[in-house]
N, C-alpha and C positions, 0 to 999 in steps of 0.2 A: 797281426791279430792271431792269437792262439787258437788252435783247433779244439773242438769238443769231442769227447769220447763217451760212448755208452759202454759200460762194463756190466754184463748180465751173467749171473751165476745161478744155475738151476740147482735146487736142493733135492727136488724129486719131481717126477712126472707121473701124474695120476691118470691122465687120459690122453694117450698118444693121438687119438683121432682129433680131439679138440686142439691139440698142439699143432697138428698138421693144418687144420683150418685157420689157426692163427698165422702160421707161417705163410700160407697162401695169400693172406691179406697184408701181413706186415712187410713182406719183401718188397712188393711194388710201392707201398706207402713210403717206406724208408728210401728206396732208390729214387723216388720222385723228390725226396727231400735232400738228395745229394749224398746219401750214406755210402760209405765204402767199407765193406766187411774186411777186417784184418785177420780175424780168427773166429772159427765157430766149429764146435764139435765137443766130444767128450774130452775131459782133461787127460793128458798123458800121464801125469803124476800129480799127487796132491800132498801138501805138507801142512803142518800145524792143524788147523781145524777144517781144512779144505776137504772136499769130497770129489770123487771121480765122476762128476755129472757134467752135463752140457754147460759150456761156457761160450759167450759171444762177446767179441770186441768189435765195435763199429766206430769209424772215424767220420767226423763232419767238418766242414770248412771252418766252423766257429762254434762257440758255446751257444750263441743265439740260435743257430740252425739246429743244433742238437736238441735244445729244449723245444723249439718250434716243431720239430719232427715228432717228438713225444706227444705234444699237445694237439697235433693236427687231428681233424675229424677222421681221416683215413686210418691213422694209427690207433686212435681210440676205438674205432670199429674192430680192429684186429684184437685189441685187448678184451673187448666184449666177447668176441668169439673164443678167446682163451679161457675166460671165466675162471673157475677154480681148478683148471686142469693141471696146473704146475705150481709148485712152490718155488719162488725164485727171488733173487735179490738184484735190484738194478740201481746203478749209480751213473750220473753224468758228471764227468770230471774234465777239467780244463787241461789242455796240453801244455807242455813247457815251451812256449813260444818258439 
């Protein structure tokens, strides 16, 4: 079974305090869902249309678990805490078996 990955690229952070509140809730919610952080932090270098903003790469055992983690009540509470504090782009992609 192929793994599932979250790829999250931040375009801007408008409210660092709300981002911190989100992180405080999101971390435990995702860890409970079996998340494994592979990378997180500001990009070292950006090409094409990329920007040097926060990027997060998270691995899950499967696509189903990656999607379930996003849809879980605990993660949805984290998203509510984030509100409009950040402009970001999130995708869930399937690994290459």
